[in-house]
Structure formats: structure tokens, C-alpha cells
C-alpha positions as CSV (number, residue, x, y, z in Angstrom):
1,M,45.5,140.8,21.7
2,A,47.6,138.2,19.8
3,R,47.4,134.2,19.8
4,F,51.3,134.1,19.4
5,N,53.7,134.3,22.0
6,P,56.3,132.0,22.5
7,T,56.3,131.7,26.7
8,R,52.5,130.5,26.6
9,F,53.2,127.2,24.4
10,P,55.0,124.2,25.3
11,P,59.0,124.5,24.5
12,G,59.2,123.1,20.8
13,F,55.3,123.7,20.2
14,F,56.7,125.2,16.7
15,D,60.1,123.5,15.7
16,L,59.5,121.6,12.7
17,P,62.2,119.0,10.9
18,S,64.2,120.4,8.1
19,D,62.1,118.0,6.0
20,A,58.7,119.5,6.9
21,G,59.2,122.8,5.6
22,Q,57.9,122.5,1.6
23,S,54.9,124.3,1.6
24,L,56.4,126.6,5.0
25,P,59.6,128.3,5.4
26,L,61.3,127.1,9.1
27,D,63.9,129.3,8.4
28,V,61.6,132.6,8.8
29,I,59.7,131.0,11.2
30,A,62.5,129.8,13.2
31,A,64.1,133.4,13.3
32,W,60.9,134.7,14.4
33,T,59.9,132.4,17.5
34,R,63.5,133.1,18.9
35,S,63.5,136.9,18.3
36,N,61.7,139.3,20.2
37,Q,58.7,140.0,18.2
38,S,58.8,143.5,17.2
39,R,57.8,145.4,14.5
40,E,61.2,146.1,13.6
41,A,62.3,142.4,13.9
42,A,59.6,141.4,11.6
43,R,60.3,143.8,8.9
44,E,63.7,142.6,8.9
45,L,63.1,139.1,8.5
46,L,60.2,140.2,5.6
47,A,62.1,142.6,4.2
48,P,64.4,139.9,1.3
49,C,60.0,138.5,1.1
50,T,57.9,142.0,0.1
51,L,56.3,142.0,-3.3
52,R,54.7,145.7,-4.4
53,G,52.4,145.8,-6.8
54,I,49.3,144.2,-8.1
55,V,48.0,140.9,-7.4
56,V,45.3,139.3,-8.8
57,A,43.7,136.3,-7.5
58,T,41.0,134.0,-9.7
59,D,38.5,131.6,-8.2
60,C,36.8,129.0,-10.5
61,A,33.3,129.1,-10.4
62,G,30.7,126.2,-9.4
63,L,33.2,123.4,-9.2
64,T,31.2,122.2,-5.6
65,R,28.8,121.5,-7.8
66,L,30.0,119.4,-11.1
67,S,32.6,117.7,-8.6
68,A,29.1,115.8,-7.9
69,E,28.0,115.8,-11.6
70,R,31.3,115.1,-13.2
71,S,34.2,112.4,-12.7
72,L,37.2,113.4,-11.2
73,I,39.2,113.1,-14.4
74,E,36.4,115.5,-16.0
75,I,36.4,118.0,-13.2
76,L,40.7,118.1,-13.5
77,A,40.3,118.8,-16.9
78,L,37.7,121.4,-16.9
79,V,39.6,124.0,-14.8
80,S,42.6,122.9,-16.1
81,R,42.2,125.3,-19.2
82,P,41.0,128.3,-17.4
83,K,44.1,128.3,-15.7
84,E,46.5,127.7,-18.6
85,L,44.7,130.9,-19.9
86,I,45.4,132.8,-16.8
87,H,49.0,132.2,-16.7
88,A,49.5,132.7,-20.6
89,Y,47.6,136.1,-20.6
90,G,49.5,137.1,-17.1
91,R,53.1,136.3,-18.3
92,A,52.7,138.0,-21.6
93,I,52.5,141.1,-19.8
94,G,55.1,140.5,-17.2
95,G,52.5,138.7,-14.9
96,Q,54.6,136.3,-12.1
97,P,52.8,133.3,-11.0
98,L,52.4,132.9,-7.3
99,G,52.5,129.3,-5.3
100,L,51.0,126.2,-6.7
101,W,47.6,126.6,-8.3
102,A,45.1,124.6,-6.7
103,A,42.4,122.6,-7.9
104,D,40.4,126.5,-8.7
105,N,42.7,128.6,-7.2
106,T,45.1,130.9,-8.6
107,L,47.4,133.7,-8.0
108,M,49.1,136.2,-9.8
109,F,51.7,139.1,-9.5
110,Y,52.2,142.2,-11.4
111,P,55.0,144.1,-10.0
112,E,54.7,148.3,-10.1
113,G,56.0,148.5,-13.4
114,V,52.9,147.4,-15.1
115,S,49.6,149.5,-15.0
116,P,46.6,148.9,-13.4
117,D,44.8,149.7,-16.6
118,H,47.1,147.4,-18.5
119,V,46.4,144.4,-16.3
120,V,42.6,145.4,-15.8
121,S,42.3,145.6,-19.6
122,L,44.1,142.1,-20.0
123,L,41.8,140.5,-17.6
124,L,38.7,141.7,-20.0
125,A,40.5,140.4,-23.0
126,L,40.6,137.3,-20.7
127,L,37.6,136.6,-19.1
128,D,35.9,137.5,-22.8
129,R,38.1,134.0,-24.1
130,V,37.5,131.9,-21.0
131,R,33.4,132.4,-21.5
132,E,34.0,131.4,-25.4
133,E,36.6,128.0,-24.6
134,C,35.9,127.4,-21.4
135,E,32.7,124.9,-19.6
136,V,34.1,126.1,-16.4
137,G,33.5,130.3,-15.6
138,V,36.2,131.7,-13.3
139,G,35.4,135.0,-11.1
140,V,38.8,137.6,-10.7
141,C,39.6,140.2,-8.3
142,V,43.1,142.6,-8.1
143,H,44.0,144.4,-5.5
144,A,47.5,146.7,-5.2
145,G,49.5,146.4,-2.1
146,E,52.0,145.1,0.1
147,F,52.5,141.2,0.0
148,Y,54.9,138.8,1.8
149,E,56.1,135.7,-0.7
150,L,57.0,132.7,1.9
151,G,57.3,129.4,0.7
152,N,54.9,128.0,-1.8
153,G,52.2,131.0,-0.2
154,L,51.3,134.7,0.1
155,Y,50.8,136.2,3.1
156,G,49.7,139.6,5.0
157,P,46.4,141.6,5.3
158,D,46.3,142.8,1.7
159,A,46.9,139.3,0.6
160,D,43.9,137.8,2.6
161,R,42.0,141.0,1.2
162,V,42.4,139.9,-2.1
163,E,42.0,136.0,-2.2
164,A,39.2,136.2,0.8
165,V,36.9,138.2,-2.2
166,A,38.1,136.1,-5.1
167,E,37.4,132.9,-3.8
168,D,34.1,133.7,-1.4
169,Q,32.8,137.0,-3.1
170,T,33.2,136.3,-7.1
171,E,30.9,135.0,-10.0
172,A,31.6,133.0,-12.9
173,G,32.9,135.8,-15.5
174,E,32.9,138.8,-12.7
175,L,36.0,141.7,-12.3
176,L,36.1,143.0,-9.3
177,V,39.1,145.9,-8.2
178,T,39.7,147.1,-4.7
179,D,39.8,151.0,-4.0
180,V,43.2,150.8,-4.2
181,V,43.2,149.9,-7.4
182,A,39.7,151.7,-8.9
183,H,41.6,155.3,-7.6
184,R,44.6,154.6,-10.1
185,L,42.8,153.2,-13.3
186,G,42.1,155.4,-16.0
187,E,45.3,156.6,-16.9
188,T,45.2,155.6,-20.2
189,A,41.6,154.0,-20.6
190,S,38.4,154.5,-19.4
191,F,36.5,152.2,-17.2
192,T,32.6,151.4,-15.9
193,L,32.7,150.4,-12.3
194,E,29.9,149.7,-10.4
195,P,30.4,149.5,-6.1
196,R,30.0,146.0,-4.7
197,D,28.1,147.8,-1.4
198,D,27.6,144.0,0.1
199,L,31.1,143.5,0.5
200,R,32.1,147.2,1.5
201,E,31.6,146.0,6.0
202,R,33.7,143.2,5.2
203,F,36.4,143.9,2.8
204,G,36.3,148.0,2.4
205,E,35.2,149.5,-0.6
206,V,35.3,146.5,-4.0
207,L,34.0,147.5,-7.4
208,R,32.7,145.8,-10.4
209,V,34.4,146.6,-13.3
210,T,31.5,146.4,-16.2
211,A,32.9,148.0,-19.2
212,G,36.7,148.7,-21.0
213,P,39.0,148.4,-23.5
214,R,40.0,144.8,-24.0
215,L,44.2,144.5,-24.6
216,G,44.6,143.6,-28.0
217,G,47.8,141.7,-29.1
218,V,48.6,139.5,-26.4
219,E,50.6,136.6,-27.3
220,A,49.8,134.2,-25.4
221,S,51.7,131.3,-25.3
222,D,53.4,130.5,-22.0
223,F,50.4,127.7,-20.9
224,H,52.4,125.4,-18.6
225,Y,51.2,127.2,-15.2
226,P,52.5,126.0,-11.4
227,L,51.3,122.6,-11.4
228,P,49.5,120.8,-8.3
229,F,50.2,117.9,-10.1
230,T,52.9,115.9,-12.2
231,D,54.6,117.2,-15.6
232,E,53.5,113.5,-17.2
233,F,49.5,114.3,-15.5
234,F,49.1,117.7,-17.2
235,T,49.7,116.0,-20.5
236,G,47.2,113.4,-20.0
237,L,44.8,115.7,-19.3
238,H,45.8,117.6,-23.0
239,E,44.8,114.7,-24.3
240,F,42.3,113.4,-22.4
241,Q,40.6,117.6,-23.2
242,R,41.2,116.2,-27.0
243,T,40.4,112.9,-27.2
244,R,38.2,113.0,-24.1
245,R,39.1,109.2,-23.2
246,T,40.1,108.8,-19.9
247,S,43.0,105.6,-20.9
248,V,45.3,108.4,-21.9
249,V,45.8,110.3,-18.6
250,P,48.5,108.9,-16.3
251,R,46.7,106.4,-13.3
252,P,46.3,108.0,-10.5
253,A,46.6,107.6,-6.8
254,Y,42.5,106.6,-5.9
255,R,42.1,106.6,-2.8
256,E,38.6,106.2,-0.4
257,G,38.1,107.3,3.1
258,A,37.6,111.2,5.2
259,I,39.1,114.1,4.4
260,V,40.0,117.1,7.2
261,V,40.2,120.7,6.9
262,I,41.2,122.7,9.4
263,E,41.0,126.5,9.9
264,Q,42.9,127.8,12.8
265,E,42.0,131.6,14.4
266,R,44.2,134.5,12.4
267,E,46.2,137.0,14.0
268,D,44.2,140.3,14.7
269,R,45.9,142.6,11.2
270,D,46.0,145.9,12.5
271,V,50.5,145.4,12.0
272,P,50.4,143.4,9.1
273,E,54.0,142.8,9.8
274,L,53.3,140.9,13.3
275,A,49.9,139.6,11.9
276,A,52.0,137.4,8.8
277,L,54.8,136.1,11.0
278,N,52.3,135.1,13.7
279,D,50.1,133.5,11.5
280,L,52.9,131.2,10.4
281,A,53.6,130.6,14.0
282,L,51.0,129.3,14.5
283,A,51.1,127.2,11.5
284,A,53.7,125.3,12.6
285,G,52.4,124.6,15.9
286,L,49.4,123.6,14.2
287,K,51.7,121.2,12.0
288,R,53.7,119.6,14.6
289,L,50.9,118.9,16.6
290,A,48.6,117.5,13.8
291,N,51.8,115.6,12.8
292,A,52.7,114.1,16.6
293,L,49.0,112.8,16.3
294,L,48.6,111.4,13.2
295,G,50.1,108.2,13.7
296,E,47.8,107.4,16.5
297,H,44.6,107.9,14.3
298,R,46.0,106.1,11.6
299,G,46.1,109.5,9.0
300,S,48.3,111.4,7.0
301,E,49.0,115.3,5.8
302,V,48.2,116.8,2.8
303,K,49.1,119.8,3.2
304,T,49.6,123.0,5.8
305,T,49.8,126.2,5.0
306,T,49.0,129.7,7.1
307,R,45.4,129.2,6.5
308,L,44.8,125.4,6.7
309,G,45.3,122.2,7.0
310,I,44.3,119.2,5.0
311,Y,44.5,115.7,6.6
312,Q,43.0,112.4,5.0
313,F,41.9,109.1,7.3
314,P,40.6,105.5,6.2
315,E,37.7,106.2,8.4
316,A,35.4,108.6,9.1
317,R,35.9,107.6,12.5
318,R,39.3,108.1,13.1
319,A,39.4,111.7,11.4
320,L,36.5,112.8,13.6
321,E,39.1,111.7,16.9
322,F,41.5,113.4,15.3
323,A,39.7,116.5,14.8
324,R,38.8,116.4,18.3
325,A,42.3,116.1,19.4
326,V,43.2,118.8,17.7
327,R,40.6,120.6,18.7
328,E,41.2,120.2,22.4
329,A,45.0,120.8,22.2
330,L,44.8,124.4,20.8
331,A,42.2,125.4,22.6
332,A,44.4,124.5,25.7
333,Q,46.9,127.5,24.4
334,G,44.1,130.2,23.8
335,V,43.5,128.7,19.8
336,Q,40.2,127.9,17.9
337,V,39.8,126.2,15.7
338,R,36.7,125.2,12.7
339,V,37.0,122.1,11.2
340,G,35.0,120.7,7.9
341,I,35.2,116.3,7.4
342,D,33.6,115.1,4.4
343,V,33.9,111.4,3.0
344,G,34.7,110.0,-0.3
345,R,36.7,109.3,-3.4
346,V,39.9,111.9,-3.7
347,L,42.6,111.8,-5.8
348,V,46.4,112.2,-4.4
349,F,49.6,113.8,-6.0
350,E,52.8,112.9,-5.3
351,L,54.5,116.4,-5.9
352,G,57.8,115.4,-4.7
353,P,60.1,113.9,-1.3
354,G,56.7,115.2,1.6
355,L,55.4,117.3,-1.0
356,R,51.3,116.2,-1.7
357,D,48.1,117.9,-3.0
358,V,44.6,116.3,-3.4
359,A,41.6,116.7,-5.5
360,G,38.1,115.5,-5.4
361,S,34.7,116.4,-3.9
362,P,35.4,115.8,-0.4
363,V,37.9,118.1,-0.8
364,N,35.8,121.1,-1.4
365,V,33.1,120.4,0.5
366,A,35.2,120.0,3.7
367,S,36.6,123.0,2.9
368,K,33.4,124.9,2.7
369,L,32.3,123.5,5.8
370,A,35.2,124.6,8.0
371,Q,35.5,128.1,5.9
372,D,32.1,129.3,4.6
373,V,30.0,127.4,7.2
374,G,32.1,126.6,10.2
375,R,32.0,128.3,14.0
376,F,35.7,128.1,15.7
377,G,35.4,125.8,18.2
378,V,32.9,123.8,16.1
379,I,33.5,120.7,14.1
380,H,31.3,119.8,10.7
381,L,30.8,116.9,9.1
382,T,28.2,116.0,6.0
383,A,25.6,113.9,7.4
384,Q,27.2,110.6,5.4
385,A,30.3,111.3,7.2
386,A,28.5,111.9,10.7
387,R,26.9,108.4,10.1
388,L,30.0,106.5,8.7
389,A,31.8,108.4,12.1
390,G,29.0,106.6,14.3
391,L,27.3,109.4,15.7
392,A,24.5,109.0,17.4
393,D,22.3,112.3,16.7
394,V,23.0,112.2,12.7
395,T,19.0,113.0,13.0
396,A,19.8,116.5,14.2
397,A,21.3,117.4,10.4
398,R,20.4,120.6,8.8
399,T,20.4,121.6,5.1
400,L,22.9,123.5,4.0
401,R,23.3,125.2,-0.1
402,L,26.9,125.5,-0.9
403,G,28.4,126.0,-4.0
404,G,24.8,124.8,-5.4
405,L,24.5,121.7,-3.5
406,S,22.0,121.1,-1.0
407,L,23.8,119.3,1.6
408,E,22.7,117.6,5.4
409,V,25.6,118.8,8.0
410,V,26.1,118.1,11.2
411,A,27.8,120.4,13.6
412,V,29.9,118.8,16.8
413,E,30.3,120.7,19.4
């Protein structure tokens, strides 16, 4: 059953001011919430935003562990170089970057005229170069289908599939293709594929590319990927890579405190168009609810997407109070969330009016607690965050292995 139904929610629950639309497409959301929510209405709304072709998603490996071992500037410099190469190689054969590229993820779109053989051969050459030049490795997933580009994000079941496999199921240097892509390979080249049987139940047939030709003659020149920070900071990272002097990087806005990551339930994926728009409407509801609560709890929003919301607080106690309030308010509307909270030093980037991003170990840890460990209806905190929040039962923490780190985690039912 669809979780989104305007009649079940209070009036104005999905309405947002016009200046809140940097990360969510407010015009599309407004049109959808006022429509009859039929499949025909969904198709009409999504038609101008529909992409058909190949999407390549990548994820940097081992970032959570590295964040505990290196300075934040070093981490950002380490992950920037693979993203530069991914962008330059992709653009060289007609790829288009999608959305802002966060600290560890990228998305490239290749229109239907670009063959899967060409894309996979390019990626094999790209991964060779990343191994040669970069300390941080990347995992890659390739999928072909229908995608909805809305605001700064990519939506729909096909987008969910390729992003989830890349982010959660790949290792450094691993290139995976879905069955859709695998069935179209071999028109101009020969590739060796090995099934990932461990992924079949959740993601359908996914295969690892273990051998194949490398695309030669790639003129990689456009290294300026969609930045999650300013051009000035990007230039400083380049200088840091060359000189190893942190003084060449513009002084960033470091902040100490707590990070809250909230992921809400997703719609059933049976009808792709309805799922994509319903998820957007629920994201608008989360954003509106969170914004109403943030002032009371002295927090600020970093960003909201259809997948999650990220928030920052000066104190862990305030962060936990906010998470509980959001959980209870959404549960009253029949929507559950899972939450991760960690504390520490983060770097906040002001990208323009109302548009921000954040980087640092607490972001990575809180995201993993919410998305990899969390159960819907439960708030997960690191033991340190739990102590600072004043929880009395920190001794009940359990030890979890996340991203190469051993963490003490407390669950708040």
C-alpha cells in the first residue's frame, strides 16, 4: 500500500517555501500532491525529466576507516582525484554528470547512442588508471534503464538499483554490471563475467567483469566534476595534492557537534512512476517537519534528498531530542524512519543560497548507522554520542564492524 496519500496527512504537510527547492523539485512535488495520483498523471509529470540509457554509479572504498586515520583535508584530496578521472573519462565518450558529487559517490549518464561495450571498456581503462594514480580505490556498477532526473537527484527503481549496488556491494577496483547490461555486451568486444550470486535475492542478477578490452585513445581533459564545495576550495585541493601544505587550501568552516542522518521508508517499487513521485512528496514532508523542529532544538539542515535528510547540532542531546521528535511525528502519519547519530568535527560548505554540503567522519558514520545498520523505528548512536546525549544505558552498546572500523553502537527503540 502506498505510504503517500495527501488525505492522510495534515493540510500543508507537503508545502514548502520557494527558497527550499535547491535539492528538491518543488514544482513537480506541488503538481503531484494536487493531482489525482494516477499512473497517467505521474507519466505526464515525469516525461520531461525521463532519461533512457546507461547510468554508472561509483563509490569510494574504505572512506569510513580513512576518515579515522587522516585529516579531513587529506581525505577530501584523496577522494577528489578519482572523481576527476571518472568525470574526465566519462565526458570523453559523451557521458553526462548527474547531480552534485558528494564526498564518496558519483553518477554518470550515457545516452542510448553510447554502446554498453564502449562504456565497460572505458571503465576498465579508468579503473587501471585509478589503481596506478590514486590511494583510494572505487567500486563501480553499470545499469541500463529508465531514470528520472529531478532537481539534483536521480530517481526511480532503476536509479535505486544501480546506486545501492555501487554504494553498498562493491569493493575497490570492482566493476559490476546488471543483467540488463550483461545481455547487451559482446556486440563489438568480448568480456569475461562472473555472477555475484550473493546479490541475486536483493538486486537481481549482477555480474562482475573480470576481463575485457581497455578502451584506448581516451582524451581525458575535463576534470572539473560537479563540486560539493566551491571552485576556490577545489583549486586549493589541487595545490595540496601537489605541495602537501594545508595552508594552500582556503580556510573552511569547521564545526564541532552532532550529525543526524534520517532515512525514511521508501514507497513500494511495483509502479516506478508512482514510487518516484511519492518518495519525493514524502521527502518534502520530512523537510517541512524537520524545518519546523530545528529551531526548537537549535539545529540546522545540511540537505534533504529523497533518500535521506542530514542535520547538524551543537550538542548530542539536542540531536537525539530532534531525532525522537521527527520519528514520533512521522510515525503518527504511518511513516517510519531509521536514524544514525555521531559526534565530532565536520566541514560545512556553503554552495549558494540555501545550498550546503558537509564532509567528515561523523557524516560517514551516521550515514552507515542509519542506512547499513539501522532498523526502521530505531535510532542508532555511537557510544560517544550516546554518552554526550546523557543516555544512561550506554553499557548496553554492541560492537559493530562498519567500513573497516570497530564501533560501539547504542540503539534507542
